[in-house]
N, CA, C and O atoms as a printed pandas DataFrame, in Angstrom:
     atom_number atom_name residue_name chain_id  residue_number  x_coord  y_coord  z_coord
0              1         N          UNK        A               1    9.858    4.210    7.213
1              2        CA          UNK        A               1    9.056    5.059    8.057
2              3         C          UNK        A               1    7.981    5.711    7.191
3              4         O          UNK        A               1    8.298    6.326    6.173
4              5         N          UNK        A               2    6.716    5.583    7.583
5              6        CA          UNK        A               2    5.646    6.165    6.780
6              7         C          UNK        A               2    5.625    7.686    6.889
7              8         O          UNK        A               2    6.000    8.265    7.908
8              9         N          UNK        A               3    5.179    8.300    5.823
9             10        CA          UNK        A               3    5.044    9.754    5.812
10            11         C          UNK        A               3    3.693   10.100    6.419
11            12         O          UNK        A               3    2.665    9.550    6.025
12            13         N          UNK        A               4    3.704   11.007    7.373
13            14        CA          UNK        A               4    2.464   11.454    8.000
14            15         C          UNK        A               4    2.224   12.881    7.544
15            16         O          UNK        A               4    3.045   13.767    7.782
16            17         N          UNK        A               5    1.106   13.097    6.894
17            18        CA          UNK        A               5    0.765   14.428    6.407
18            19         C          UNK        A               5   -0.214   15.065    7.380
19            20         O          UNK        A               5   -1.131   14.417    7.885
20            21         N          UNK        A               6    0.005   16.348    7.629
21            22        CA          UNK        A               6   -0.876   17.090    8.526
22            23         C          UNK        A               6   -1.379   18.333    7.806
23            24         O          UNK        A               6   -0.741   18.846    6.887
24            25         N          UNK        A               7   -2.542   18.802    8.250
25            26        CA          UNK        A               7   -3.080   20.043    7.684
26            27         C          UNK        A               7   -2.540   21.227    8.470
27            28         O          UNK        A               7   -1.658   21.060    9.312
28            29         N          UNK        A               8   -3.053   22.406    8.209
29            30        CA          UNK        A               8   -2.550   23.614    8.881
30            31         C          UNK        A               8   -2.809   23.609   10.378
31            32         O          UNK        A               8   -2.095   24.279   11.125
32            33         N          UNK        A               9   -3.812   22.870   10.833
33            34        CA          UNK        A               9   -4.130   22.809   12.261
34            35         C          UNK        A               9   -3.284   21.782   12.996
35            36         O          UNK        A               9   -3.348   21.699   14.223
36            37         N          UNK        A              10   -2.503   21.011   12.282
37            38        CA          UNK        A              10   -1.675   19.985   12.907
38            39         C          UNK        A              10   -2.355   18.639   13.011
39            40         O          UNK        A              10   -1.808   17.712   13.608
40            41         N          UNK        A              11   -3.542   18.518   12.436
41            42        CA          UNK        A              11   -4.259   17.246   12.473
42            43         C          UNK        A              11   -3.832   16.387   11.287
43            44         O          UNK        A              11   -3.569   16.889   10.194
44            45         N          UNK        A              12   -3.771   15.104   11.527
45            46        CA          UNK        A              12   -3.330   14.174   10.494
46            47         C          UNK        A              12   -4.371   14.059    9.384
47            48         O          UNK        A              12   -5.571   13.960    9.639
48            49         N          UNK        A              13   -3.881   14.077    8.154
49            50        CA          UNK        A              13   -4.746   13.883    6.995
50            51         C          UNK        A              13   -4.882   12.387    6.792
51            52         O          UNK        A              13   -3.896   11.657    6.900
52            53         N          UNK        A              14   -6.096   11.915    6.498
53            54        CA          UNK        A              14   -6.397   10.488    6.468
54            55         C          UNK        A              14   -5.892    9.730    5.258
55            56         O          UNK        A              14   -6.673    9.026    4.616
56            57         N          UNK        A              15   -4.627    9.845    4.923
57            58        CA          UNK        A              15   -4.112    9.105    3.769
58            59         C          UNK        A              15   -3.736    7.676    4.126
59            60         O          UNK        A              15   -3.648    6.829    3.237
60            61         N          UNK        A              16   -3.514    7.389    5.388
61            62        CA          UNK        A              16   -3.133    6.021    5.763
62            63         C          UNK        A              16   -4.246    5.024    5.498
63            64         O          UNK        A              16   -3.993    3.924    5.008
64            65         N          UNK        A              17   -5.476    5.400    5.817
65            66        CA          UNK        A              17   -6.605    4.487    5.598
66            67         C          UNK        A              17   -6.795    4.213    4.119
67            68         O          UNK        A              17   -7.028    3.073    3.718
68            69         N          UNK        A              18   -6.698    5.249    3.313
69            70        CA          UNK        A              18   -6.833    5.050    1.871
70            71         C          UNK        A              18   -5.684    4.221    1.324
71            72         O          UNK        A              18   -5.887    3.368    0.460
72            73         N          UNK        A              19   -4.491    4.463    1.816
73            74        CA          UNK        A              19   -3.332    3.692    1.353
74            75         C          UNK        A              19   -3.485    2.220    1.713
75            76         O          UNK        A              19   -3.137    1.348    0.917
76            77         N          UNK        A              20   -3.998    1.938    2.895
77            78        CA          UNK        A              20   -4.220    0.544    3.285
78            79         C          UNK        A              20   -5.271   -0.114    2.400
79            80         O          UNK        A              20   -5.119   -1.272    2.011
80            81         N          UNK        A              21   -6.323    0.607    2.085
81            82        CA          UNK        A              21   -7.358    0.050    1.208
82            83         C          UNK        A              21   -6.790   -0.270   -0.170
83            84         O          UNK        A              21   -7.046   -1.337   -0.727
84            85         N          UNK        A              22   -6.021    0.661   -0.707
85            86        CA          UNK        A              22   -5.436    0.441   -2.026
86            87         C          UNK        A              22   -4.453   -0.717   -1.985
87            88         O          UNK        A              22   -4.391   -1.511   -2.924
88            89         N          UNK        A              23   -3.685   -0.821   -0.911
89            90        CA          UNK        A              23   -2.729   -1.932   -0.812
90            91         C          UNK        A              23   -3.451   -3.269   -0.709
91            92         O          UNK        A              23   -2.992   -4.257   -1.282
92            93         N          UNK        A              24   -4.573   -3.323    0.011
93            94        CA          UNK        A              24   -5.328   -4.578    0.097
94            95         C          UNK        A              24   -5.939   -4.940   -1.255
95            96         O          UNK        A              24   -6.014   -6.118   -1.606
96            97         N          UNK        A              25   -6.372   -3.940   -2.007
97            98        CA          UNK        A              25   -6.896   -4.216   -3.342
98            99         C          UNK        A              25   -5.801   -4.766   -4.242
99           100         O          UNK        A              25   -6.016   -5.736   -4.970
100          101         N          UNK        A              26   -4.620   -4.144   -4.192
101          102        CA          UNK        A              26   -3.497   -4.609   -5.007
102          103         C          UNK        A              26   -3.062   -6.011   -4.593
103          104         O          UNK        A              26   -2.728   -6.833   -5.446
104          105         N          UNK        A              27   -3.064   -6.288   -3.296
105          106        CA          UNK        A              27   -2.710   -7.631   -2.811
106          107         C          UNK        A              27   -3.738   -8.650   -3.295
107          108         O          UNK        A              27   -3.378   -9.760   -3.686
108          109         N          UNK        A              28   -5.018   -8.273   -3.270
109          110        CA          UNK        A              28   -6.064   -9.174   -3.749
110          111         C          UNK        A              28   -5.882   -9.522   -5.222
111          112         O          UNK        A              28   -6.005  -10.683   -5.614
112          113         N          UNK        A              29   -5.587   -8.511   -6.032
113          114        CA          UNK        A              29   -5.326   -8.775   -7.446
114          115         C          UNK        A              29   -4.106   -9.666   -7.622
115          116         O          UNK        A              29   -4.113  -10.574   -8.453
116          117         N          UNK        A              30   -3.060   -9.413   -6.845
117          118        CA          UNK        A              30   -1.842  -10.218   -6.970
118          119         C          UNK        A              30   -2.103  -11.672   -6.577
119          120         O          UNK        A              30   -1.651  -12.588   -7.265
120          121         N          UNK        A              31   -2.817  -11.888   -5.493
121          122        CA          UNK        A              31   -3.113  -13.259   -5.072
122          123         C          UNK        A              31   -4.022  -13.964   -6.077
123          124         O          UNK        A              31   -3.845  -15.149   -6.360
124          125         N          UNK        A              32   -4.990  -13.232   -6.607
125          126        CA          UNK        A              32   -5.852  -13.823   -7.627
126          127         C          UNK        A              32   -5.056  -14.159   -8.882
127          128         O          UNK        A              32   -5.314  -15.169   -9.537
128          129         N          UNK        A              33   -4.094  -13.314   -9.211
129          130        CA          UNK        A              33   -3.248  -13.580  -10.364
130          131         C          UNK        A              33   -2.367  -14.800  -10.175
131          132         O          UNK        A              33   -2.209  -15.607  -11.090
132          133         N          UNK        A              34   -1.797  -14.933   -8.991
133          134        CA          UNK        A              34   -0.972  -16.118   -8.706
134          135         C          UNK        A              34   -1.832  -17.372   -8.742
135          136         O          UNK        A              34   -1.422  -18.395   -9.291
136          137         N          UNK        A              35   -3.018  -17.297   -8.162
137          138        CA          UNK        A              35   -3.912  -18.462   -8.179
138          139         C          UNK        A              35   -4.315  -18.814   -9.601
139          140         O          UNK        A              35   -4.322  -19.987   -9.975
140          141         N          UNK        A              36   -4.648  -17.811  -10.390
141          142        CA          UNK        A              36   -5.015  -18.064  -11.775
142          143         C          UNK        A              36   -3.863  -18.638  -12.577
143          144         O          UNK        A              36   -4.064  -19.507  -13.426
144          145         N          UNK        A              37   -2.670  -18.161  -12.315
145          146        CA          UNK        A              37   -1.490  -18.671  -13.010
146          147         C          UNK        A              37   -1.223  -20.125  -12.633
147          148         O          UNK        A              37   -0.888  -20.939  -13.493
148          149         N          UNK        A              38   -1.371  -20.453  -11.350
149          150        CA          UNK        A              38   -1.088  -21.808  -10.876
150          151         C          UNK        A              38   -2.153  -22.806  -11.343
151          152         O          UNK        A              38   -1.854  -23.979  -11.566
152          153         N          UNK        A              39   -3.387  -22.338  -11.488
153          154        CA          UNK        A              39   -4.455  -23.228  -11.925
154          155         C          UNK        A              39   -4.263  -23.622  -13.380
155          156         O          UNK        A              39   -4.699  -24.696  -13.795
156          157         N          UNK        A              40   -3.626  -22.777  -14.144
157          158        CA          UNK        A              40   -3.345  -23.117  -15.525
158          159         C          UNK        A              40   -3.814  -22.087  -16.522
159          160         O          UNK        A              40   -3.533  -22.199  -17.715
160          161         N          UNK        A              41   -4.526  -21.084  -16.045
161          162        CA          UNK        A              41   -4.974  -20.021  -16.932
162          163         C          UNK        A              41   -3.917  -18.917  -16.909
163          164         O          UNK        A              41   -4.058  -17.906  -16.220
164          165         N          UNK        A              42   -2.863  -19.142  -17.675
165          166        CA          UNK        A              42   -1.676  -18.296  -17.621
166          167         C          UNK        A              42   -1.980  -16.857  -18.024
167          168         O          UNK        A              42   -1.513  -15.924  -17.370
168          169         N          UNK        A              43   -2.739  -16.668  -19.070
169          170        CA          UNK        A              43   -3.016  -15.320  -19.567
170          171         C          UNK        A              43   -3.783  -14.499  -18.539
171          172         O          UNK        A              43   -3.415  -13.358  -18.257
172          173         N          UNK        A              44   -4.834  -15.062  -17.984
173          174        CA          UNK        A              44   -5.605  -14.334  -16.970
174          175         C          UNK        A              44   -4.785  -14.100  -15.707
175          176         O          UNK        A              44   -4.898  -13.044  -15.084
176          177         N          UNK        A              45   -3.971  -15.060  -15.326
177          178        CA          UNK        A              45   -3.122  -14.897  -14.146
178          179         C          UNK        A              45   -2.146  -13.754  -14.311
179          180         O          UNK        A              45   -1.989  -12.933  -13.408
180          181         N          UNK        A              46   -1.493  -13.692  -15.449
181          182        CA          UNK        A              46   -0.554  -12.602  -15.700
182          183         C          UNK        A              46   -1.266  -11.257  -15.803
183          184         O          UNK        A              46   -0.745  -10.235  -15.360
184          185         N          UNK        A              47   -2.463  -11.266  -16.392
185          186        CA          UNK        A              47   -3.237  -10.034  -16.501
186          187         C          UNK        A              47   -3.627   -9.514  -15.117
187          188         O          UNK        A              47   -3.527   -8.314  -14.862
188          189         N          UNK        A              48   -4.064  -10.390  -14.231
189          190        CA          UNK        A              48   -4.434   -9.961  -12.881
190          191         C          UNK        A              48   -3.224   -9.460  -12.102
191          192         O          UNK        A              48   -3.326   -8.486  -11.355
192          193         N          UNK        A              49   -2.083  -10.116  -12.271
193          194        CA          UNK        A              49   -0.862   -9.622  -11.629
194          195         C          UNK        A              49   -0.515   -8.233  -12.141
195          196         O          UNK        A              49   -0.123   -7.359  -11.367
196          197         N          UNK        A              50   -0.659   -8.034  -13.430
197          198        CA          UNK        A              50   -0.380   -6.730  -14.019
198          199         C          UNK        A              50   -1.360   -5.674  -13.505
199          200         O          UNK        A              50   -0.969   -4.531  -13.267
200          201         N          UNK        A              51   -2.619   -6.044  -13.333
201          202        CA          UNK        A              51   -3.619   -5.105  -12.802
202          203         C          UNK        A              51   -3.271   -4.669  -11.378
203          204         O          UNK        A              51   -3.362   -3.486  -11.050
204          205         N          UNK        A              52   -2.876   -5.614  -10.541
205          206        CA          UNK        A              52   -2.481   -5.272   -9.172
206          207         C          UNK        A              52   -1.284   -4.349   -9.138
207          208         O          UNK        A              52   -1.239   -3.405   -8.349
208          209         N          UNK        A              53   -0.315   -4.621   -9.993
209          210        CA          UNK        A              53    0.871   -3.775  -10.063
210          211         C          UNK        A              53    0.512   -2.385  -10.577
211          212         O          UNK        A              53    1.051   -1.386  -10.101
212          213         N          UNK        A              54   -0.385   -2.321  -11.533
213          214        CA          UNK        A              54   -0.805   -1.033  -12.085
214          215         C          UNK        A              54   -1.532   -0.200  -11.037
215          216         O          UNK        A              54   -1.292    1.002  -10.929
216          217         N          UNK        A              55   -2.407   -0.817  -10.274
217          218        CA          UNK        A              55   -3.127   -0.091   -9.214
218          219         C          UNK        A              55   -2.146    0.473   -8.194
219          220         O          UNK        A              55   -2.265    1.630   -7.792
220          221         N          UNK        A              56   -1.179   -0.337   -7.774
221          222        CA          UNK        A              56   -0.192    0.137   -6.798
222          223         C          UNK        A              56    0.663    1.258   -7.381
223          224         O          UNK        A              56    0.979    2.218   -6.679
224          225         N          UNK        A              57    1.036    1.151   -8.638
225          226        CA          UNK        A              57    1.862    2.179   -9.270
226          227         C          UNK        A              57    1.100    3.491   -9.421
227          228         O          UNK        A              57    1.643    4.564   -9.158
228          229         N          UNK        A              58   -0.149    3.403   -9.841
229          230        CA          UNK        A              58   -0.952    4.617   -9.984
230          231         C          UNK        A              58   -1.136    5.297   -8.634
231          232         O          UNK        A              58   -1.034    6.520   -8.540
232          233         N          UNK        A              59   -1.403    4.527   -7.601
233          234        CA          UNK        A              59   -1.570    5.117   -6.272
234          235         C          UNK        A              59   -0.268    5.766   -5.822
235          236         O          UNK        A              59   -0.289    6.842   -5.225
236          237         N          UNK        A              60    0.859    5.129   -6.100
237          238        CA          UNK        A              60    2.145    5.696   -5.713
238          239         C          UNK        A              60    2.385    7.022   -6.422
239          240         O          UNK        A              60    2.862    7.973   -5.802
240          241         N          UNK        A              61    2.066    7.099   -7.700
241          242        CA          UNK        A              61    2.243    8.343   -8.434
242          243         C          UNK        A              61    1.252    9.406   -7.979
243          244         O          UNK        A              61    1.620   10.575   -7.858
244          245         N          UNK        A              62    0.022    9.032   -7.727
245          246        CA          UNK        A              62   -1.006    9.994   -7.322
246          247         C          UNK        A              62   -0.766   10.509   -5.909
247          248         O          UNK        A              62   -1.083   11.662   -5.615
248          249         N          UNK        A              63   -0.217    9.688   -5.039
249          250        CA          UNK        A              63   -0.017   10.068   -3.649
250          251         C          UNK        A              63    1.295   10.842   -3.455
251          252         O          UNK        A              63    1.521   11.404   -2.384
252          253         N          UNK        A              64    2.133   10.876   -4.444
253          254        CA          UNK        A              64    3.430   11.538   -4.322
254          255         C          UNK        A              64    3.273   13.025   -4.613
255          256         O          UNK        A              64    3.742   13.530   -5.634
256          257         N          UNK        A              65    2.610   13.707   -3.703
257          258        CA          UNK        A              65    2.352   15.127   -3.932
258          259         C          UNK        A              65    3.301   15.992   -3.158
259          260         O          UNK        A              65    3.223   17.218   -3.238
């Protein structure tokens, strides 16, 4: 169940849109990493996978307020 944050007026704070954007960026890096790994450029593929994981981890830590 997603966490819904509201301000003092009871209106939803727009973290869902930002979270979706960050998740799509992380997914893009992960897919690019898998493609790079499968094509044969192992180092770049693993690096891109690591970048996607890092972006998701940083967002998780930053959003955990």
